[in-house]
PDB file of N, CA, C and O in Angstrom:
ATOM      1  N   MET A   1      11.143 -19.523  12.198  1.00  0.00           N
ATOM      2  CA  MET A   1      11.850 -19.161  10.869  1.00  0.00           C
ATOM      3  C   MET A   1      12.647 -20.233   9.684  1.00  0.00           C
ATOM      4  O   MET A   1      13.869 -20.225   9.534  1.00  0.00           O
ATOM      5  N   PRO A   2      11.982 -20.870   9.127  1.00  0.00           N
ATOM      6  CA  PRO A   2      13.333 -21.733   8.374  1.00  0.00           C
ATOM      7  C   PRO A   2      14.392 -20.715   7.896  1.00  0.00           C
ATOM      8  O   PRO A   2      14.254 -19.507   7.702  1.00  0.00           O
ATOM      9  N   ASP A   3      15.810 -21.734   7.711  1.00  0.00           N
ATOM     10  CA  ASP A   3      17.105 -21.360   7.755  1.00  0.00           C
ATOM     11  C   ASP A   3      17.144 -21.678   6.070  1.00  0.00           C
ATOM     12  O   ASP A   3      17.265 -22.688   5.376  1.00  0.00           O
ATOM     13  N   LEU A   4      16.964 -20.168   5.822  1.00  0.00           N
ATOM     14  CA  LEU A   4      17.120 -19.426   4.375  1.00  0.00           C
ATOM     15  C   LEU A   4      18.612 -19.707   3.734  1.00  0.00           C
ATOM     16  O   LEU A   4      18.687 -19.420   2.539  1.00  0.00           O
ATOM     17  N   GLY A   5      19.732 -20.191   4.303  1.00  0.00           N
ATOM     18  CA  GLY A   5      21.342 -19.754   3.819  1.00  0.00           C
ATOM     19  C   GLY A   5      21.652 -18.801   3.233  1.00  0.00           C
ATOM     20  O   GLY A   5      21.519 -17.819   3.963  1.00  0.00           O
ATOM     21  N   LYS A   6      22.052 -18.520   2.151  1.00  0.00           N
ATOM     22  CA  LYS A   6      22.765 -17.998   1.385  1.00  0.00           C
ATOM     23  C   LYS A   6      21.826 -17.130   1.063  1.00  0.00           C
ATOM     24  O   LYS A   6      22.302 -16.013   1.267  1.00  0.00           O
ATOM     25  N   TYR A   7      20.084 -16.994   0.426  1.00  0.00           N
ATOM     26  CA  TYR A   7      19.583 -16.386   0.134  1.00  0.00           C
ATOM     27  C   TYR A   7      18.683 -15.346   1.206  1.00  0.00           C
ATOM     28  O   TYR A   7      17.929 -14.483   0.755  1.00  0.00           O
ATOM     29  N   ALA A   8      18.824 -15.502   2.251  1.00  0.00           N
ATOM     30  CA  ALA A   8      17.956 -14.841   3.341  1.00  0.00           C
ATOM     31  C   ALA A   8      18.069 -13.622   3.044  1.00  0.00           C
ATOM     32  O   ALA A   8      16.963 -13.097   2.911  1.00  0.00           O
ATOM     33  N   PHE A   9      18.718 -13.101   2.919  1.00  0.00           N
ATOM     34  CA  PHE A   9      19.020 -11.338   2.546  1.00  0.00           C
ATOM     35  C   PHE A   9      18.273 -11.196   1.502  1.00  0.00           C
ATOM     36  O   PHE A   9      17.520 -10.229   1.615  1.00  0.00           O
ATOM     37  N   SER A  10      18.125 -12.044   0.054  1.00  0.00           N
ATOM     38  CA  SER A  10      17.097 -11.552  -0.673  1.00  0.00           C
ATOM     39  C   SER A  10      15.898 -12.009  -0.621  1.00  0.00           C
ATOM     40  O   SER A  10      15.122 -11.317  -1.280  1.00  0.00           O
ATOM     41  N   VAL A  11      15.413 -12.918  -0.093  1.00  0.00           N
ATOM     42  CA  VAL A  11      14.243 -13.358   0.446  1.00  0.00           C
ATOM     43  C   VAL A  11      13.309 -12.534   1.146  1.00  0.00           C
ATOM     44  O   VAL A  11      12.171 -12.282   0.752  1.00  0.00           O
ATOM     45  N   LEU A  12      13.878 -12.094   2.282  1.00  0.00           N
ATOM     46  CA  LEU A  12      13.641 -11.160   3.551  1.00  0.00           C
ATOM     47  C   LEU A  12      13.546  -9.852   2.720  1.00  0.00           C
ATOM     48  O   LEU A  12      12.429  -9.553   2.295  1.00  0.00           O
ATOM     49  N   MET A  13      14.725  -8.943   2.409  1.00  0.00           N
ATOM     50  CA  MET A  13      14.309  -8.297   1.290  1.00  0.00           C
ATOM     51  C   MET A  13      13.200  -7.978   0.279  1.00  0.00           C
ATOM     52  O   MET A  13      12.602  -6.902   0.250  1.00  0.00           O
ATOM     53  N   SER A  14      13.017  -8.839  -0.409  1.00  0.00           N
ATOM     54  CA  SER A  14      11.991  -9.358  -1.247  1.00  0.00           C
ATOM     55  C   SER A  14      10.425  -9.660  -0.740  1.00  0.00           C
ATOM     56  O   SER A  14       9.527  -9.766  -1.576  1.00  0.00           O
ATOM     57  N   TYR A  15      10.178  -9.786   0.636  1.00  0.00           N
ATOM     58  CA  TYR A  15       8.821  -9.531   1.579  1.00  0.00           C
ATOM     59  C   TYR A  15       9.098  -8.348   2.214  1.00  0.00           C
ATOM     60  O   TYR A  15       8.077  -7.991   2.803  1.00  0.00           O
ATOM     61  N   GLY A  16      10.161  -7.427   2.403  1.00  0.00           N
ATOM     62  CA  GLY A  16       9.786  -6.031   2.815  1.00  0.00           C
ATOM     63  C   GLY A  16       9.433  -5.238   1.613  1.00  0.00           C
ATOM     64  O   GLY A  16       8.954  -4.129   1.850  1.00  0.00           O
ATOM     65  N   LEU A  17       9.555  -5.537   0.527  1.00  0.00           N
ATOM     66  CA  LEU A  17       9.258  -4.524  -0.499  1.00  0.00           C
ATOM     67  C   LEU A  17       8.031  -4.839  -0.467  1.00  0.00           C
ATOM     68  O   LEU A  17       7.212  -3.976  -0.150  1.00  0.00           O
ATOM     69  N   SER A  18       7.604  -6.197  -0.801  1.00  0.00           N
ATOM     70  CA  SER A  18       6.070  -6.442  -1.103  1.00  0.00           C
ATOM     71  C   SER A  18       5.602  -5.712  -0.002  1.00  0.00           C
ATOM     72  O   SER A  18       5.006  -4.680  -0.310  1.00  0.00           O
ATOM     73  N   PHE A  19       5.707  -5.970   1.272  1.00  0.00           N
ATOM     74  CA  PHE A  19       4.810  -5.501   2.506  1.00  0.00           C
ATOM     75  C   PHE A  19       4.685  -3.766   2.234  1.00  0.00           C
ATOM     76  O   PHE A  19       3.593  -3.197   2.217  1.00  0.00           O
ATOM     77  N   THR A  20       5.781  -3.175   2.064  1.00  0.00           N
ATOM     78  CA  THR A  20       5.999  -1.673   1.628  1.00  0.00           C
ATOM     79  C   THR A  20       5.051  -1.304   0.408  1.00  0.00           C
ATOM     80  O   THR A  20       4.104  -0.519   0.453  1.00  0.00           O
ATOM     81  N   LEU A  21       5.511  -2.056  -0.733  1.00  0.00           N
ATOM     82  CA  LEU A  21       4.394  -1.838  -1.582  1.00  0.00           C
ATOM     83  C   LEU A  21       2.933  -1.945  -1.282  1.00  0.00           C
ATOM     84  O   LEU A  21       2.247  -0.940  -1.468  1.00  0.00           O
ATOM     85  N   ILE A  22       2.293  -3.201  -0.775  1.00  0.00           N
ATOM     86  CA  ILE A  22       1.181  -3.307  -0.667  1.00  0.00           C
ATOM     87  C   ILE A  22       0.429  -2.200   0.118  1.00  0.00           C
ATOM     88  O   ILE A  22      -0.640  -1.708  -0.244  1.00  0.00           O
ATOM     89  N   ILE A  23       1.342  -1.765   1.602  1.00  0.00           N
ATOM     90  CA  ILE A  23       0.809  -0.965   2.257  1.00  0.00           C
ATOM     91  C   ILE A  23       0.958   0.707   1.826  1.00  0.00           C
ATOM     92  O   ILE A  23       0.591   1.680   2.484  1.00  0.00           O
ATOM     93  N   CYS A  24       1.531   0.677   0.684  1.00  0.00           N
ATOM     94  CA  CYS A  24       1.813   2.241  -0.277  1.00  0.00           C
ATOM     95  C   CYS A  24       0.505   2.079  -0.823  1.00  0.00           C
ATOM     96  O   CYS A  24      -0.273   2.912  -0.358  1.00  0.00           O
ATOM     97  N   LEU A  25      -0.009   1.299  -1.644  1.00  0.00           N
ATOM     98  CA  LEU A  25      -1.059   0.826  -2.587  1.00  0.00           C
ATOM     99  C   LEU A  25      -2.479   1.025  -1.594  1.00  0.00           C
ATOM    100  O   LEU A  25      -3.588   1.065  -2.126  1.00  0.00           O
ATOM    101  N   VAL A  26      -2.344   1.117  -0.435  1.00  0.00           N
ATOM    102  CA  VAL A  26      -3.912   0.929   0.473  1.00  0.00           C
ATOM    103  C   VAL A  26      -4.032   2.139   0.916  1.00  0.00           C
ATOM    104  O   VAL A  26      -5.131   2.686   1.010  1.00  0.00           O
ATOM    105  N   ALA A  27      -2.444   2.942   1.379  1.00  0.00           N
ATOM    106  CA  ALA A  27      -3.156   4.003   1.369  1.00  0.00           C
ATOM    107  C   ALA A  27      -3.415   4.917   0.287  1.00  0.00           C
ATOM    108  O   ALA A  27      -4.336   5.734   0.315  1.00  0.00           O
ATOM    109  N   TYR A  28      -2.192   4.711  -1.151  1.00  0.00           N
ATOM    110  CA  TYR A  28      -3.200   5.638  -2.024  1.00  0.00           C
ATOM    111  C   TYR A  28      -4.719   5.701  -1.889  1.00  0.00           C
ATOM    112  O   TYR A  28      -5.432   6.614  -1.472  1.00  0.00           O
ATOM    113  N   ILE A  29      -5.024   4.496  -2.349  1.00  0.00           N
ATOM    114  CA  ILE A  29      -6.161   3.961  -2.327  1.00  0.00           C
ATOM    115  C   ILE A  29      -7.408   4.574  -1.694  1.00  0.00           C
ATOM    116  O   ILE A  29      -8.491   4.853  -2.207  1.00  0.00           O
ATOM    117  N   LEU A  30      -6.894   4.730  -0.239  1.00  0.00           N
ATOM    118  CA  LEU A  30      -7.796   5.360   0.508  1.00  0.00           C
ATOM    119  C   LEU A  30      -7.865   7.047   0.334  1.00  0.00           C
ATOM    120  O   LEU A  30      -8.917   7.684   0.376  1.00  0.00           O
ATOM    121  N   TYR A  31      -6.459   7.658   0.121  1.00  0.00           N
ATOM    122  CA  TYR A  31      -6.370   8.959   0.243  1.00  0.00           C
ATOM    123  C   TYR A  31      -7.534   9.098  -1.431  1.00  0.00           C
ATOM    124  O   TYR A  31      -8.386   9.986  -1.433  1.00  0.00           O
ATOM    125  N   ARG A  32      -7.450   8.489  -2.243  1.00  0.00           N
ATOM    126  CA  ARG A  32      -8.273   9.011  -3.762  1.00  0.00           C
ATOM    127  C   ARG A  32      -9.686   8.285  -3.271  1.00  0.00           C
ATOM    128  O   ARG A  32     -10.529   8.154  -4.158  1.00  0.00           O
ATOM    129  N   ASN A  33      -9.911   7.965  -2.396  1.00  0.00           N
ATOM    130  CA  ASN A  33     -11.305   7.640  -2.112  1.00  0.00           C
ATOM    131  C   ASN A  33     -11.725   8.349  -1.302  1.00  0.00           C
ATOM    132  O   ASN A  33     -12.936   8.334  -1.078  1.00  0.00           O
ATOM    133  N   SER A  34     -10.964   9.109  -0.673  1.00  0.00           N
ATOM    134  CA  SER A  34     -11.609  10.202   0.293  1.00  0.00           C
ATOM    135  C   SER A  34     -11.848  11.725  -0.454  1.00  0.00           C
ATOM    136  O   SER A  34     -12.766  12.542  -0.376  1.00  0.00           O
ATOM    137  N   ARG A  35     -10.541  11.696  -1.228  1.00  0.00           N
ATOM    138  CA  ARG A  35     -10.628  13.213  -2.377  1.00  0.00           C
ATOM    139  C   ARG A  35     -12.008  12.543  -3.385  1.00  0.00           C
ATOM    140  O   ARG A  35     -12.739  13.323  -3.996  1.00  0.00           O
ATOM    141  N   ALA A  36     -12.171  11.385  -3.433  1.00  0.00           N
ATOM    142  CA  ALA A  36     -13.148  11.268  -4.191  1.00  0.00           C
ATOM    143  C   ALA A  36     -14.777  11.518  -3.614  1.00  0.00           C
ATOM    144  O   ALA A  36     -15.680  12.003  -4.297  1.00  0.00           O
ATOM    145  N   ARG A  37     -14.885  11.108  -2.342  1.00  0.00           N
ATOM    146  CA  ARG A  37     -16.119  11.497  -1.578  1.00  0.00           C
ATOM    147  C   ARG A  37     -15.925  12.977  -1.267  1.00  0.00           C
ATOM    148  O   ARG A  37     -17.018  13.502  -1.056  1.00  0.00           O
ATOM    149  N   ASN A  38     -14.991  13.754  -1.176  1.00  0.00           N
ATOM    150  CA  ASN A  38     -15.529  15.348  -0.706  1.00  0.00           C
ATOM    151  C   ASN A  38     -15.613  15.712  -2.084  1.00  0.00           C
ATOM    152  O   ASN A  38     -16.535  16.525  -2.147  1.00  0.00           O
ATOM    153  N   ASP A  39     -15.158  15.544  -3.154  1.00  0.00           N
ATOM    154  CA  ASP A  39     -15.136  16.114  -4.689  1.00  0.00           C
ATOM    155  C   ASP A  39     -17.000  15.553  -4.658  1.00  0.00           C
ATOM    156  O   ASP A  39     -17.832  16.437  -4.862  1.00  0.00           O
ATOM    157  N   LEU A  40     -17.275  14.751  -4.516  1.00  0.00           N
ATOM    158  CA  LEU A  40     -19.123  14.091  -5.094  1.00  0.00           C
ATOM    159  C   LEU A  40     -19.494  15.397  -3.841  1.00  0.00           C
ATOM    160  O   LEU A  40     -19.797  16.545  -4.166  1.00  0.00           O
ATOM    161  N   GLU A  41     -19.403  14.984  -2.607  1.00  0.00           N
ATOM    162  CA  GLU A  41     -20.076  15.978  -1.530  1.00  0.00           C
ATOM    163  C   GLU A  41     -20.340  17.712  -2.181  1.00  0.00           C
ATOM    164  O   GLU A  41     -21.381  18.364  -2.271  1.00  0.00           O
ATOM    165  N   LYS A  42     -19.051  18.023  -2.518  1.00  0.00           N
ATOM    166  CA  LYS A  42     -18.524  18.949  -2.933  1.00  0.00           C
ATOM    167  C   LYS A  42     -20.025  19.660  -3.989  1.00  0.00           C
ATOM    168  O   LYS A  42     -20.720  20.655  -3.784  1.00  0.00           O
ATOM    169  N   GLU A  43     -20.057  18.734  -4.994  1.00  0.00           N
ATOM    170  CA  GLU A  43     -20.473  18.655  -6.423  1.00  0.00           C
ATOM    171  C   GLU A  43     -22.138  18.405  -6.019  1.00  0.00           C
ATOM    172  O   GLU A  43     -22.854  19.010  -6.816  1.00  0.00           O
ATOM    173  N   GLU A  44     -22.825  17.742  -5.088  1.00  0.00           N
ATOM    174  CA  GLU A  44     -23.947  17.783  -4.555  1.00  0.00           C
ATOM    175  C   GLU A  44     -24.581  18.889  -4.019  1.00  0.00           C
ATOM    176  O   GLU A  44     -25.744  19.234  -4.233  1.00  0.00           O
ATOM    177  N   ARG A  45     -23.532  19.581  -3.115  1.00  0.00           N
ATOM    178  CA  ARG A  45     -24.283  20.759  -2.604  1.00  0.00           C
ATOM    179  C   ARG A  45     -24.088  21.899  -3.658  1.00  0.00           C
ATOM    180  O   ARG A  45     -24.269  22.964  -3.069  1.00  0.00           O
ATOM    181  N   LEU A  46     -23.847  22.071  -4.734  1.00  0.00           N
ATOM    182  CA  LEU A  46     -24.470  23.107  -6.014  1.00  0.00           C
ATOM    183  C   LEU A  46     -25.426  22.739  -6.309  1.00  0.00           C
ATOM    184  O   LEU A  46     -26.059  23.307  -7.198  1.00  0.00           O
TER     185      LEU A  46
END
């Protein structure tokens, strides 16, 4: 890992926040996808 000097905390926090947001977005997309599939299957049964 490169020496980030006095900016290490800010840079690492930015990476951590970005990673967390990406994981949350992927989880939200997967949740909405499964919900939409269930709704579609329910409508097709009617």
